C-alpha positions in Angstrom: -10.2 -12.7 6.4 -12.5 -10.0 7.9 -15.7 -9.2 6.0 -16.1 -4.8 6.2 -19.7 -3.8 5.2 -20.6 -0.1 4.2 -20.2 2.2 7.6 -17.9 0.0 9.4 -15.1 1.7 10.7 -11.6 1.0 11.3 -9.3 2.5 14.2 -6.0 2.1 14.9 -4.0 1.3 18.0 -0.1 1.3 18.3 2.1 1.4 21.2 5.6 1.6 20.8 7.0 -0.6 23.3 10.8 0.2 22.3 13.7 2.4 23.3 13.8 4.3 20.4 11.3 6.9 18.4 9.4 4.8 15.8 7.3 6.8 13.0 3.9 5.2 11.7 2.6 5.5 8.3 -1.3 3.8 8.0 -1.9 3.5 4.1 -5.7 1.3 2.8 -5.1 -0.4 -0.6 -9.0 -0.3 -1.9 -10.4 -2.8 -4.0 -10.3 -0.2 -6.9 -6.4 0.1 -6.4 -6.6 3.5 -5.0 -3.9 4.0 -2.4 -5.3 6.5 0.4 -2.8 7.8 3.2 -4.5 8.0 6.4 -2.0 8.5 9.1 2.1 9.3 9.6 2.9 9.6 12.9 6.1 9.9 15.5 6.0 7.8 18.4 8.3 8.2 21.3 9.4 5.3 23.8 5.7 4.0 25.2 3.7 6.4 23.2 0.6 5.2 22.0 -1.6 6.0 18.9 -4.9 5.4 19.4 -7.1 6.9 15.9 -10.2 6.6 14.2 -9.2 6.4 10.5 -12.2 6.2 7.9 -15.4 4.3 7.8 -15.8 1.9 4.7 -17.5 2.9 1.9 -17.8 4.2 -1.8 -18.3 2.4 -5.0 -15.9 -0.1 -5.0 -15.6 -3.0 -2.5 -14.2 -6.4 -2.7 -10.4 -7.6 -1.5 -8.5 -4.2 0.0 -5.7 -4.3 2.1 -4.2 -2.3 5.0 -0.6 -1.1 5.5 1.0 0.2 8.7 4.9 0.3 8.2 6.8 1.3 11.4 9.8 2.3 10.8 13.2 3.7 13.7 13.7 7.7 13.7 16.5 9.2 15.2 15.4 11.8 17.0 14.6 15.8 15.9 14.6 14.1 12.8 10.8 15.2 10.2 8.5 12.7 10.7 8.8 10.1 8.0 5.5 10.4 5.8 4.4 8.0 3.1 1.6 10.2 1.7 3.6 10.6 -1.7 2.7 7.0 -2.0 -1.2 7.7 -2.3 -2.7 6.9 -6.1 -6.3 7.6 -7.2 -8.2 4.6 -8.2 -7.0 3.0 -11.6 -9.5 2.4 -14.7 -10.6 -1.1 -14.1 -10.7 -1.8 -18.3 -9.4 -0.2 -21.0 -11.0 0.4 -24.8 -9.8 -0.1 -27.7 -9.9 2.4 -30.7 -8.6 4.3 -33.4 -5.1 6.3 -32.9 -5.1 9.4 -34.9 -3.5 7.9 -37.7 -7.3 5.4 -38.1 -5.3 2.9 -37.4 -6.5 0.5 -34.4 -4.9 1.3 -31.2 -2.4 -1.6 -29.3 -4.2 -4.0 -27.4 -3.1 -4.1 -23.6 -0.4 -7.1 -23.5 0.1 -7.5 -27.4 -1.1 -10.8 -28.4 -3.6 -12.8 -25.5 -2.6 -14.2 -22.5 1.4 -14.4 -23.4 1.5 -10.8 -24.1 -0.4 -9.7 -20.8 2.3 -12.1 -19.0 5.1 -11.1 -21.4 4.1 -7.1 -20.0 3.5 -7.7 -16.5 7.5 -8.8 -16.5 6.7 -12.1 -16.4 9.4 -13.6 -18.5 12.1 -11.4 -18.3 14.7 -12.1 -16.4 16.3 -9.5 -13.8 19.1 -9.2 -11.3 18.4 -9.6 -7.8 19.6 -7.2 -5.2 22.6 -7.7 -3.0 23.4 -5.8 0.5 25.9 -3.6 0.2 27.1 -3.4 4.3 28.4 -7.1 5.1 25.6 -7.7 6.3 27.1 -8.8 10.2 27.0 -5.0 11.1 24.6 -3.4 13.6 22.7 -1.2 11.8 19.8 -0.7 14.3 15.9 -2.0 14.1 14.6 -2.7 11.1 11.1 -1.0 9.4 8.3 -3.1 9.5 5.6 -3.5 8.0 2.1 -5.1 8.9 -0.3 -5.7 6.5 -4.1 -6.9 7.4 -6.2 -8.1 4.2 -10.2 -7.3 4.4 -12.4 -8.3 2.3 -15.5 -5.1 1.6 -19.2 -5.9 0.4 -22.5 -4.2 0.4 -24.5 -5.0 3.3 -27.8 -6.9 1.9 
């Protein structure tokens, strides 16, 4: 896992070697669980995306991830833009206080580790997804998701 320090820069270089247009979206998941959308571009066959995206910095450092989503595009359609996935940093801890009735507010997860796991969805059975088509048909190229995990840490 690469280690990045404050002021290190992240650049992207993508080339469309296919015979059809593709849309490229770049997302960055920070150590504080923020999601930043850095790019939404259409690349025609043979096109190249070469861009400096951002520099490492800020109050939150740790395990982070850059995600590149490449999806096939049909000619004369809008560029797929995944900016709706962006989110502000999440609160890292929660305090327990009194609610409006003076009662203690419910703790996150109920009772202990079992409650936390239940709240996270473990222990519940869910149905898996099944394809709507027969699966043998040629639906064209599938989207590709590339992920790169990085660790950010202070310079000292």
